[in-house]
C-alpha positions, 0 to 999 in steps of 0.5 A, a space after each residue: 615509608 615507600 609508596 608500595 608499603 602504604 597500600 598494603 598497610 591499608 589493606 591490613 586494617 580493612 581500609 582498602 579492598 585488595 585489587 583483583 589479580 588481573 587488575 594488578 597486572 599491566 594490560 598491554 596498551 595500544 602502544 605496546 608493539 608486542 600486543 599489537 602483533 598478537 591482535 587478530 587482523 580483521 577481514 573488513 579492513 582488507 582491500 575489497 575484492 575486485 568483483 565486489 567493486 561497482 563496474 564503472 569508470 571513475 565519474 560514470 554510472 553503471 548501466 543496469 537494464 531492468 525488465 518487469 513482467 506482472 504475472 498476476 494481480 490477485 486483489 486490490 484492497 481499498 480498505 487496506 490501501 494495498 494490492 497483491 501481485 505476482 511479479 517477475 523482474 530481471 536485471 542485466 549489467 556488464 562487469 569486465 572483471 567477470 569475463 571468462 572463457 566459457 563456453 557456457 554461463 557461470 552461476 554464482 551467489 549474488 553476494 559474491 559479486 557486485 549487484 544493485 541490491 534490487 528491491 520493490 518499494 512498498 512491499 509489505 510482505 513477499 516470498 521469492 521463488 528463485 534463489 539469490 544467484 546470478 548468471 554470468 555470460 562469457 563477455 561479463 554480462 551479469 543476469 539476475 532473475 527473480 519472481 516474487 509474490 506479495 502484498 504491496 502498499 498503494 495509496 489510493 484516491 477513493 473520492 470517486 469510489 466505487 466509480 474510481 480509477 486507480 494507478 498501481 505502482 511497482 518500482 524497483 530501486 537500488 538502495 544505496 546507489 543514487 541515480 548518478 551512480 546507477 542508471 536504470 534503463 529499460 531492458 529489451 530482449 533479443 526477441 523484442 520482449 520488454 516490460 509487460 503484463 500478462 494477458 489475463 489477471 485473476 483480478 475480479 473487480 477491476 479492469 486493466 486499462 493501460 500500463 507504462 514502464 520507464 526509468 524513475 528515480 525514487 525520492 525518499 526525501 525532498 533532496 534533488 538526487 534520487 535513488 536509482 529506480 525503474 517503475 511500472 505504472 498500471 492504470 485500472 478501473 473498478 467494476 461498480 456492478 458489485 456495489 450497485 447490486 449490493 449497496 446502492 440498490 438495497 439502499 434505494 429500496 429502503 428509502 422507497 420503503 420509508 415513503 409507504 406511510 405517504 400512501 396510507 391513511 394519516 389516521 393509521 398512526 400506529 401502522 405509519 410510525 411502525 413502517 417509518 421506524 422499521 425503515 430507519 432501523 433497517 437502514 442502520 442495521 444495513 449500514 453496519 453490515 456493509 461497513 466491511 465493504 467500504 474503505 476506511 479513509 478520512 475523506 468523503 467518497 461518492 458512496 459515503 455521500 449517497 449513504 448520508 443523504 439516503 439516511 437523511 431522507 429516511 429520517 425525514 420520512 420518520 419525522 413527517 410521520 410523527 408530525 402528522 400523528 401529532 397534528 391529528 391528535 386535536 381532531 382539527 379539520 384544518 390540521 387534517 387538511 394540512 396533513 393531507 396536503 403534506 402527504 400529497 406533495 410528499 408523494 411527488 417530492 420524495 421521488 424527486 429527492 431520491 433522483 437528486 440524491 443519486 445525481 449529487 452522489 454519483 454524477 456531479 
């Protein structure tokens, strides 16, 4: 019995399933020269076009001149740790392979030539205004311009909130290129124009103090070599008047309201307890209302310290009112004198405590 006859016999008895037609035919393997010639050739394995190669001599970095101009900063959101800005940036580099007769510049798609793939670190969302094209001058200089508006994440140090100063960072990076492959340098134009800020921003609650723009590699990890980058740092200071009028001053008035029972007759227990309870409940309701104005962070800011100490002061007034009411229940002359002394010293002590709370919260 031959080897070919045995499988057919097993199929007849139902002991073996028949093979599909395509499985019975020998598939051409990679060693079959005729099959290799029929495979389509991939463009990915072809030699890269010269204009897509990084323009630099072996072992040298490609110089990319960068410029950042901040057109506007709309807001700095302390709760979300972010800011919204409109930014124009420009990059120039030279590629000898792209020289042409001119006389005017050529406009090509950015994807058709080598480019540093510039992006802004920390952008949460952004919208670009210009198409992704490049301008090529006759001498091979490539100019890329772009304007973006978006929200950018920015870790803020809010320990001194609302009297804090912050540093905003806008950093251009060239993903995939180390600082040894691409050298980002400041761009200075023909008229001396370089990275700068607009003279006026629509930022309502911050003042611009200063800025600095320089080459700054980006280090995504602890490695010694960073990604090529160019950064602008902007120093801003918060205007505290809004929080003084909307948060600090109303809280001071609520604290002063809790002192009123100290100037009323101690035996008017119902009125005194009503005022103290109303002051404390008013404070709690107000704290819920101003929660949206405060940053959601894990550490204590200056205004958090002021709120906590003010709450303890109001609660202390409530406790004293209840204590006075309890001491006056027995109609004891000694207790009445004690309550009178407590109220007298409280009239002096509570204002001193409020001043101490303000100094501890916003000065020390």
